[in-house]
N, C-alpha and C positions, 0 to 999 in steps of 0.2 A: 518839671521832669530834667535834676541836674544830668545823668548818665543817660548817655544814650544805649539804649534796650531796639538790640539789633534782631530780628527774626529770619530766616534764612531757611527758605523754602525750598526742599532740595540740595543742602547744601554740602552732602556726601558727590556733589557731579566737581566732575574736572572744573568749573567755571565758579563753585562756591569752593570748593577747599580754594583757589588762586585769589577769589575773594575773601577768604578769612584770614588767610597769611599777611594780604597786605591793607587790612584795616585797624585806621587810627587806635592806638592804646587809648586805652579809659572806656571802653564801652563793654559790655556783656553782651556777648550773643548768643542768641537761640540758636540751635543747629540739628532744624530738622533731617532726617532719613531716614527712608523706609529698609532697603533689604543687608547693608552694608553701612559698620560704623567704623573699621575696624582707621582709617586712612583719617577719619574725626577723631579719633582717642590720640591717634599718635601725632595731632596738629596742637592739640587740648596740649602737650606736654614743653612746644615747642614757641610758643605765643605770649607776649602776655597779655594779652584781653584773657577774662574769662571765658571758659567756650562752655555750654550746654548740650548737650547730645540729646534731642529729641527724636522718638521713634513714634512714628505715622504710617499706616497703610492710608492713602490717601481715595484709593479707589474706595473707600470703607465708609460711608459718611459718618457713622458714628463714632471711629475714629478719630478723620480730622475733627469733629465739634468736640470731643472730651479733649485733642489734645488744645486747643483755643483755650477751655474753659480751664485745666490745667495751667496754662500760658498765667492768661491773667489772673489766679488765683497767687500762683507760686513766684511771680517772677513780676507781673502788672502789666501793662500795655507797652506789646513794642512803638516806641516812634519810629521806628525805619522799619517795610519788610518789604524783601527782595522773593519775586515770587522765580524759580527757576525749574519745578520739577518738571515731568513731563515724561510721556513714557518712549520711550529708544524709537529711532527715526526709522523708519520704514516703508517701500515702495510695495504698494498691493491698489492695483486695479480696482475701479468700483468694481467691476460686475463681481469680486472675488474678495468687498470686505466680509466683515464676520459684523453685525449688527453689536454684539458683544464687544467689540474690540474698539469697534468708534466710542461705546457707550463709558467703553476704561476710559481712551483720551479726552472727553467731555469731564468725569468725573476727576480726575489727575489734573488737569490742565487746568483746565473751567473752575467746575463747581468747587474743588479743594480755595482758591482765592475770595470766589462769591461770598463761599461760608465766612474765612478768617477774616473780610475786609469789614464784610456786615456785621461783623460783633467788634471790630479795633475802632473803625474810620467813624462812628458816632461817639467815641469817649474822645478820640484825638479830636477831632473839632471843639469838642469842650474845651481844651487843651489852645486851639489855635496853634498847632503844628501837628505835623507830621511827612512822611515821605514815601513815597510805594514806586517801584523799580519792575517791573513783569520785563521779563525776557520773552520776543516774540521771533520772527523769523522773516527773512524777506521774502518769504511766498507772499506775503500783502503789499507787500510794495508795485506788484506789476503781475505781470501773467506768471501763476506759477510754474513748475515743472509738472509733468504725467505723473500719474499714479501718485498722487499724496494730498485724495481727498476728507480723509478723517483731518488729517494732521493741519493742512491748509481753513479747513472749515472753522477747527478749533483758535486758531490763532485771528482768523480775522472776528471770531466771538469775543477775544481778550481785547482785542483793536478796540473793537466798540464797549468793551467795558472800561477801558482806562482812556477813553473818550467821555465816555458819558459822567464817569467818577469823576476826572480831571475839572467839569464846568461845575458840575453839583458840589465839590466840595472846594472851589478855588479861594471862594471868601472867608473860610475857615482858617487858611495859611498850611492847608496842605497839596502836597504836590506829586502829583498823581503821572509817572512817566514809562515809556517802555523804549525799549532798543531792538531793532530788526538786522541779526547778524546774516551774513550768510554762509552756508557753508563752513563749520568750525571744526578743527582736528580735535575730537573730544572721543571720549566712550562713548558717547551718545551717537554712534555711528559704528559700532560696532553691527548693526545688521546690514549696513549697506554693502553692495558690491563695491570692489575695491576700484575696478574702469571708472565706474558712477564718479567718486571720489576724486580721482584720477584726474578725471574730466572736468571737475567743477575746478578744477585749482589750475589748470590748463588756461581754461576760457576767461580765469581773471584776471584783469592787467594786470595784476603783480606774478603773475604765475604763482601761487601758490591760493589753499585753502586762511581762512582765520585762523588762530590759535588765542588760547584762552587769556593771555596778552594783549589782545586788540579790545576784547572786550571789557576788563574788569576795570579799567582808568573809569570808563564810561560809568557803569556801575556807579562806582565809590564816587565819581561827581555827583552824580546825580542824589544821592544822600547826602552830599555837602551843605553847609551854608552858602555855597558858591552858586547853589543850583537853586538857592531861595527864587528867583524869577523866571524858573523854568517850570512852565506846566502843561502838559495834555501834548507832549510831542513823543515822539515813533522814531528814534534816532537812526538812520541804515549806518553800521557799520559790513560793508562793502569791498570794500581795495578800491572803490570805484565802478565796479560793476554797472551797469544801467539795466536793471530788471523791466 
């Protein structure tokens, strides 16, 4: 495999957009989105890498499976996979959680990654190469905030998936890692009360929340050759906060 095929799930997110801007030239980037491709279309005109924009609603299993099949058939097996997709962050008390919303969180954040990796990892194992990066959250680092049961549950499940697959595929030269940022100022926080966001920034040693540029260099490193000896880790990106 001479040319990197980089699949970014949730590429229309603020993190995805910044990452695409900073990926080294010479790659084919497969950029997944669900509801809006405007920023991806504009970005495709400004970068040197080839950018293919792919739509799929990850909450619908058939769409996820069709996306995976079409990617392999048309472009080949991605050797670098970055999973950023998640429903927008919201504080909901456990007693108020709707089971359908819980299921949607599972479908988008967890099940979609399982479907993608169950198809591509066995093929990458034959090639003896591959890198996967999954975005988690600082909620898995210690005691999580209140009113985040569904979000926290899924992030812990993703952490378990990352750890188990990293172990299983380590001898196939496939590196599977994660990052766990604290609160990051992106569109992902649109449903969060401003006071909660301000409090998070105030309680951070740097007196600010994370920004996308705190995260994307770490993701870029983890999909690079410099990370060939890094596997099964979950990197905290918290500005020094202790959780």
